[in-house]
C-alpha positions as CSV (number, residue, x, y, z in Angstrom):
1,M,16.9,-20.2,-2.8
2,Q,14.8,-20.8,-5.9
3,R,11.3,-19.4,-5.4
4,R,8.6,-21.9,-6.3
5,I,5.4,-19.8,-6.2
6,F,5.5,-18.3,-9.7
7,D,4.9,-20.0,-13.1
8,A,5.7,-18.8,-16.6
9,D,2.6,-16.7,-16.8
10,H,3.6,-14.8,-13.7
11,E,7.1,-14.2,-15.1
12,A,5.6,-13.0,-18.4
13,F,3.6,-10.5,-16.4
14,R,6.7,-9.5,-14.5
15,D,8.3,-8.6,-17.9
16,T,5.2,-6.5,-18.7
17,V,5.5,-4.6,-15.4
18,R,9.2,-3.9,-16.0
19,T,8.5,-2.6,-19.5
20,F,5.7,-0.3,-18.1
21,L,8.1,1.0,-15.4
22,A,10.8,1.7,-17.9
23,K,8.6,3.5,-20.3
24,E,5.8,5.2,-18.3
25,V,7.3,5.7,-14.8
26,L,11.0,5.9,-14.4
27,P,11.6,8.7,-17.0
28,H,9.2,10.9,-15.1
29,Y,9.8,9.9,-11.5
30,E,12.3,12.6,-10.6
31,Q,9.9,15.3,-11.7
32,W,7.0,13.6,-9.8
33,E,9.2,13.7,-6.7
34,K,9.7,17.4,-7.2
35,D,6.0,18.0,-7.9
36,G,4.8,15.9,-4.9
37,I,2.3,14.1,-7.1
38,T,2.2,11.7,-10.0
39,S,0.6,12.2,-13.4
40,R,-2.9,11.1,-14.3
41,D,-1.4,10.1,-17.7
42,A,0.5,7.4,-15.9
43,W,-2.6,6.0,-14.3
44,R,-4.4,5.9,-17.6
45,A,-1.3,4.2,-19.1
46,A,-1.5,1.6,-16.3
47,G,-5.1,1.0,-17.2
48,R,-4.3,0.5,-20.9
49,Q,-1.5,-1.9,-20.0
50,G,-4.0,-4.0,-17.8
51,L,-2.2,-3.2,-14.5
52,L,-5.4,-1.8,-12.8
53,G,-8.2,-4.0,-11.5
54,L,-6.3,-7.3,-11.9
55,A,-8.9,-9.1,-9.8
56,V,-12.0,-7.1,-11.0
57,P,-14.4,-9.2,-13.1
58,E,-13.9,-8.9,-16.8
59,E,-17.4,-7.6,-17.3
60,Y,-16.4,-4.3,-15.6
61,G,-13.1,-4.0,-17.5
62,G,-10.8,-5.8,-15.1
63,G,-8.5,-8.7,-15.5
64,G,-10.8,-11.2,-13.8
65,N,-7.9,-12.9,-12.1
66,T,-8.0,-13.4,-8.3
67,D,-4.6,-15.0,-8.1
68,F,-2.8,-12.7,-5.6
69,R,0.6,-13.8,-7.1
70,Y,0.1,-11.3,-9.9
71,A,-0.5,-8.5,-7.4
72,A,2.7,-9.7,-5.6
73,V,4.7,-9.4,-8.8
74,L,3.4,-5.9,-9.3
75,A,4.4,-4.9,-5.8
76,E,7.8,-6.4,-6.1
77,E,8.7,-4.7,-9.3
78,F,7.5,-1.3,-8.2
79,T,9.5,-1.7,-5.0
80,R,12.7,-2.8,-6.8
81,A,12.3,0.2,-9.2
82,G,12.1,2.5,-6.2
83,A,8.8,3.9,-7.4
84,P,6.2,3.8,-4.6
85,G,4.7,7.1,-5.6
86,L,2.4,5.6,-8.3
87,A,0.2,3.8,-5.7
88,L,-1.2,1.0,-7.9
89,G,-1.1,-1.4,-4.9
90,L,-3.3,0.9,-2.8
91,H,-5.8,1.1,-5.7
92,N,-5.7,-2.6,-6.6
93,D,-5.1,-4.5,-3.4
94,I,-6.6,-2.3,-0.8
95,I,-9.5,-0.4,-2.3
96,G,-10.4,-2.8,-5.2
97,P,-11.6,-5.6,-2.9
98,Y,-14.0,-3.2,-1.1
99,L,-15.7,-2.2,-4.3
100,V,-15.8,-5.8,-5.7
101,N,-16.8,-7.6,-2.6
102,L,-19.2,-5.0,-1.0
103,G,-20.5,-3.1,-4.0
104,T,-24.0,-3.6,-5.4
105,D,-24.4,-4.4,-9.1
106,E,-25.3,-0.8,-9.7
107,Q,-22.3,0.5,-7.8
108,K,-20.0,-1.9,-9.7
109,R,-21.3,-0.7,-13.0
110,R,-20.9,2.9,-11.9
111,W,-17.4,2.8,-10.5
112,L,-15.4,-0.2,-11.7
113,P,-14.9,0.6,-15.4
114,G,-13.2,3.9,-14.5
115,F,-11.3,2.1,-11.7
116,C,-9.9,-0.3,-14.3
117,S,-9.1,2.3,-17.0
118,G,-7.3,4.7,-14.7
119,E,-9.8,7.4,-15.2
120,T,-11.1,7.0,-11.6
121,I,-8.3,7.1,-9.0
122,T,-9.3,5.9,-5.5
123,A,-8.5,6.4,-1.9
124,I,-9.7,5.2,1.5
125,A,-10.1,7.6,4.4
126,M,-9.8,5.9,7.8
127,T,-7.1,7.9,9.8
128,E,-8.2,11.0,11.6
129,P,-6.1,13.6,13.5
130,G,-7.2,11.9,16.8
131,A,-7.6,8.3,15.6
132,G,-4.8,6.5,13.8
133,S,-4.6,2.7,14.3
134,D,-7.5,3.0,16.8
135,L,-10.5,2.8,14.4
136,Q,-12.9,2.8,17.4
137,G,-11.9,6.4,18.0
138,I,-13.3,7.7,14.7
139,R,-15.3,10.9,15.1
140,T,-16.4,11.6,11.5
141,T,-20.2,11.3,11.5
142,A,-22.8,10.7,8.9
143,E,-26.4,11.6,9.9
144,D,-29.4,10.0,8.2
145,R,-31.4,12.7,6.4
146,G,-33.8,10.5,4.6
147,D,-32.6,10.4,1.1
148,H,-29.0,11.1,1.9
149,W,-26.3,11.0,4.6
150,L,-25.0,14.3,5.9
151,L,-21.2,13.8,6.4
152,N,-19.1,15.9,8.7
153,G,-15.5,15.4,9.9
154,S,-11.9,15.3,8.8
155,K,-9.3,12.8,7.8
156,T,-5.5,13.0,7.5
157,F,-2.6,11.1,6.0
158,I,-4.8,10.0,3.1
159,S,-2.8,8.4,0.3
160,N,-4.0,9.5,-3.2
161,G,-5.8,12.2,-1.3
162,I,-5.2,15.0,-3.9
163,L,-5.8,12.8,-7.0
164,A,-8.6,10.7,-5.8
165,D,-11.9,10.8,-7.7
166,L,-13.5,8.3,-5.4
167,V,-12.9,8.2,-1.6
168,I,-14.2,5.4,0.7
169,V,-14.9,7.3,4.0
170,V,-15.2,5.5,7.3
171,A,-17.8,7.3,9.3
172,R,-20.0,6.8,12.4
173,T,-23.6,6.4,11.3
174,S,-25.0,5.7,14.7
175,P,-24.2,7.2,18.2
176,E,-23.0,3.8,19.5
177,G,-19.5,3.9,20.7
178,G,-16.5,1.7,20.1
179,A,-16.5,-0.5,17.0
180,H,-20.3,-0.3,16.6
181,G,-22.0,2.1,14.3
182,L,-19.3,2.5,11.7
183,S,-20.2,2.5,8.0
184,L,-18.4,3.0,4.7
185,L,-19.6,5.8,2.5
186,V,-18.2,6.6,-1.0
187,V,-17.7,10.3,-1.6
188,E,-17.1,11.4,-5.2
189,R,-15.0,14.2,-6.6
190,G,-17.0,17.4,-6.8
191,A,-19.3,16.8,-3.9
192,E,-20.3,20.1,-2.3
193,G,-18.6,20.5,1.0
194,F,-15.8,18.0,0.2
195,E,-12.5,19.9,0.5
196,R,-8.9,18.8,0.2
197,G,-6.3,20.3,2.4
198,R,-2.6,20.6,1.7
199,N,-0.5,17.9,0.0
200,L,1.5,16.9,3.1
201,D,5.2,17.2,3.1
202,K,6.7,13.8,4.0
203,I,10.2,12.7,4.6
204,G,9.8,10.0,1.9
205,Q,7.6,8.8,-0.9
206,K,7.6,12.3,-2.2
207,A,5.8,11.5,-5.5
208,Q,2.8,10.0,-3.6
209,D,0.3,12.6,-2.8
210,T,-0.9,12.4,0.8
211,A,-3.5,14.8,1.9
212,E,-5.9,16.1,4.6
213,L,-9.6,15.7,3.7
214,F,-12.4,17.8,5.1
215,F,-16.2,17.1,5.0
216,H,-18.5,20.0,5.8
217,D,-22.2,19.0,5.5
218,V,-21.5,16.8,2.5
219,C,-24.7,15.2,1.1
220,V,-23.8,11.6,0.3
221,P,-26.5,9.8,-1.6
222,K,-28.0,6.7,0.1
223,E,-26.9,4.6,-2.9
224,N,-23.3,5.4,-2.0
225,L,-23.4,3.3,1.2
226,L,-20.8,0.6,0.6
227,G,-21.6,-2.7,2.3
228,E,-23.9,-3.1,5.4
229,L,-25.1,-0.2,7.4
230,G,-23.2,-0.3,10.7
231,G,-20.9,-3.1,9.3
232,G,-17.9,-0.8,8.6
233,F,-15.7,-2.2,11.4
234,V,-16.3,-5.8,10.3
235,H,-15.7,-4.9,6.6
236,L,-12.4,-3.2,7.5
237,M,-11.2,-6.2,9.5
238,N,-12.2,-8.6,6.8
239,H,-10.1,-6.8,4.2
240,L,-7.0,-5.8,6.3
241,A,-5.3,-9.2,5.8
242,Q,-4.7,-8.5,2.1
243,E,-3.6,-5.0,2.8
244,R,-1.0,-6.1,5.4
245,L,0.2,-8.9,3.1
246,A,0.7,-6.5,0.3
247,I,2.8,-4.3,2.6
248,A,4.8,-7.3,3.7
249,V,5.5,-8.2,0.0
250,A,6.9,-4.8,-0.6
251,G,8.9,-4.9,2.6
252,I,10.8,-8.1,1.8
253,A,11.3,-7.0,-1.8
254,A,12.8,-3.8,-0.6
255,A,15.1,-5.5,1.8
256,E,16.3,-8.0,-0.8
257,H,17.0,-5.2,-3.4
258,L,18.9,-3.2,-0.8
259,L,21.0,-6.2,0.0
260,E,21.7,-6.8,-3.7
261,T,22.8,-3.3,-4.4
262,T,24.9,-3.1,-1.2
263,T,26.6,-6.4,-1.9
264,A,27.7,-5.0,-5.3
265,Y,28.8,-1.7,-3.7
266,V,31.1,-3.3,-1.0
267,K,32.8,-5.4,-3.7
268,E,33.7,-2.2,-5.6
269,R,34.3,0.3,-2.9
270,E,37.8,0.3,-1.4
271,A,39.0,1.3,2.1
272,F,42.4,0.8,3.6
273,G,43.7,-0.4,0.2
274,R,41.2,-3.2,-0.4
275,P,37.5,-3.7,-1.1
276,L,35.1,-3.3,1.8
277,S,34.0,-6.9,1.1
278,K,37.4,-8.2,2.4
279,L,36.6,-6.8,5.9
280,Q,35.2,-9.4,8.3
281,H,32.7,-7.0,9.8
282,V,31.3,-6.2,6.4
283,R,31.0,-9.9,5.5
284,F,29.2,-10.6,8.7
285,E,26.8,-7.8,8.1
286,I,26.0,-9.1,4.6
287,A,25.7,-12.7,5.9
288,E,23.3,-11.7,8.6
289,M,21.1,-9.7,6.3
290,A,21.1,-12.4,3.6
291,T,20.0,-15.0,6.1
292,E,17.2,-12.8,7.6
293,C,16.0,-12.0,4.1
294,A,16.0,-15.7,3.1
295,V,14.0,-16.8,6.1
296,T,11.5,-13.9,5.7
297,R,11.1,-14.6,2.0
298,T,10.2,-18.2,2.7
299,F,7.4,-17.1,5.2
300,V,6.0,-14.3,3.0
301,D,5.9,-16.6,0.0
302,R,4.0,-19.1,2.0
303,C,1.5,-16.3,3.0
304,I,1.2,-15.3,-0.7
305,T,0.4,-18.9,-1.6
306,D,-2.1,-19.3,1.3
307,H,-3.8,-16.0,0.4
308,S,-4.1,-17.1,-3.3
309,D,-5.8,-20.2,-2.0
310,G,-8.1,-18.2,0.3
311,Q,-6.5,-19.6,3.5
312,L,-4.5,-16.7,4.9
313,D,-5.8,-15.5,8.3
314,H,-5.4,-12.1,9.9
315,V,-2.9,-13.4,12.5
316,H,-0.4,-14.7,9.9
317,A,-0.9,-11.6,7.8
318,S,0.0,-9.5,10.9
319,M,3.1,-11.6,11.5
320,A,4.2,-11.1,7.9
321,K,3.5,-7.4,8.0
322,W,5.4,-6.6,11.2
323,W,8.3,-8.9,10.6
324,A,8.9,-8.0,6.9
325,T,8.6,-4.2,7.5
326,E,10.8,-4.2,10.5
327,L,13.4,-6.2,8.6
328,Q,13.1,-3.7,5.8
329,K,13.8,-0.9,8.3
330,R,16.8,-2.7,9.7
331,V,18.3,-3.6,6.4
332,A,17.9,0.0,5.1
333,D,19.7,1.3,8.1
334,R,22.6,-1.2,7.9
335,C,23.0,-0.9,4.1
336,L,23.1,2.9,4.4
337,Q,25.9,2.5,7.0
338,L,27.9,0.3,4.7
339,H,27.7,2.9,2.0
340,G,29.2,5.5,4.4
341,G,28.8,9.1,3.4
342,Y,27.6,8.2,0.0
343,G,24.6,6.4,1.6
344,Y,23.4,9.8,2.8
345,M,23.4,11.2,-0.7
346,T,20.0,11.2,-2.5
347,E,21.6,10.2,-5.8
348,Y,22.2,6.7,-4.2
349,R,19.2,4.3,-4.1
350,V,19.9,3.4,-0.5
351,A,19.3,7.0,0.7
352,R,15.8,7.2,-0.9
353,A,15.0,3.6,0.2
354,F,15.8,4.6,3.7
355,T,13.3,7.4,3.8
356,D,10.7,5.9,1.4
357,G,10.5,2.7,3.5
358,R,10.2,4.2,6.9
359,I,6.5,4.5,6.7
360,Q,6.1,0.7,6.2
361,T,6.1,-0.1,9.9
362,I,3.4,2.5,10.5
363,Y,0.7,2.4,7.9
364,G,-1.7,-0.5,7.5
365,G,-1.5,-0.9,11.2
366,T,1.6,-0.2,13.3
367,T,4.1,-2.9,14.4
368,E,2.7,-2.5,17.9
369,I,-0.8,-3.2,16.7
370,M,0.4,-6.2,14.8
371,K,2.0,-7.6,17.9
372,E,-1.2,-7.0,19.9
373,I,-3.3,-8.9,17.3
374,I,-0.9,-11.8,17.4
375,G,-0.7,-11.7,21.2
376,R,-4.5,-11.7,21.6
377,S,-4.8,-14.7,19.3
378,L,-2.4,-16.7,21.5
379,L,-3.3,-15.4,25.0
380,G,-6.9,-14.2,24.6
């Protein structure tokens, strides 16, 4: 079905993204996978190309465009290229809104120009060894010491954790339990007592640095409190809809691309003296995946449109996230099976897509948490 959510400007931007990928990312990606980390040069190149801070006001060096469809184009093209390691979506779609919507004028002047140029790489530290999707279980604490906060605790599975120059840390700033008393503190590179652990060895997304972070009596200036004191939980909830939609956008784009490449493969690959595409089982597999992708695409595109109009709620974002990522997982598995032994070889795109995409149903809130959110909205 012809998509109707993009206009000529969006498609021109798509061409820009594809050119950037071809020049600045794909020639280096295999090395980044081996290194377990991307290059800072690529981040700066993204900044020069105008791919960072799309929604950041122009006065701070950003694009000044809050139309989420541009972010969707960026996510789709990086997904189709099989290059999740350069985490521009995390930087733009997840962390950017916190800085823009919650930052004071002084904080914006201090942080956003580097954010948009690629000189300042960002991360957000929520997950802890004992608290994943359950944000109410966070134990990292920040004690008020008058002119600063004294931060102690640890975080894990932090994307951009090695490269990050600016980390938004979710910490408990009062002894209240549950969702109360959480605040967002910004920790900058070089802060005494801020240490990075190992670059975690993952089964996929090898080029994307993911680290453990440790905070030992880190003095965080009072002016680095982001948003309201004690308002951390509300701030997180208010920004999760966009994060989950961004993950859903990547999910359906990945499924569609896997379907395209597998459809081409079964037309060429022969078994029992004829192409695989002549086998009824294979045709049924392709037919089922194509239908599921088409239906999912329609819903996700509607969510993109609603979000661009400021109308997407957290329930529908949760629906999009769990459905699109679970579809991505199913399609990756079925497409690998249709490739046979070749699908298990890393030189084939389907093999890397199988491992790269597996995290999609986990981060940004697990599928189980998405279902709980949806269920509560319907049943109380």
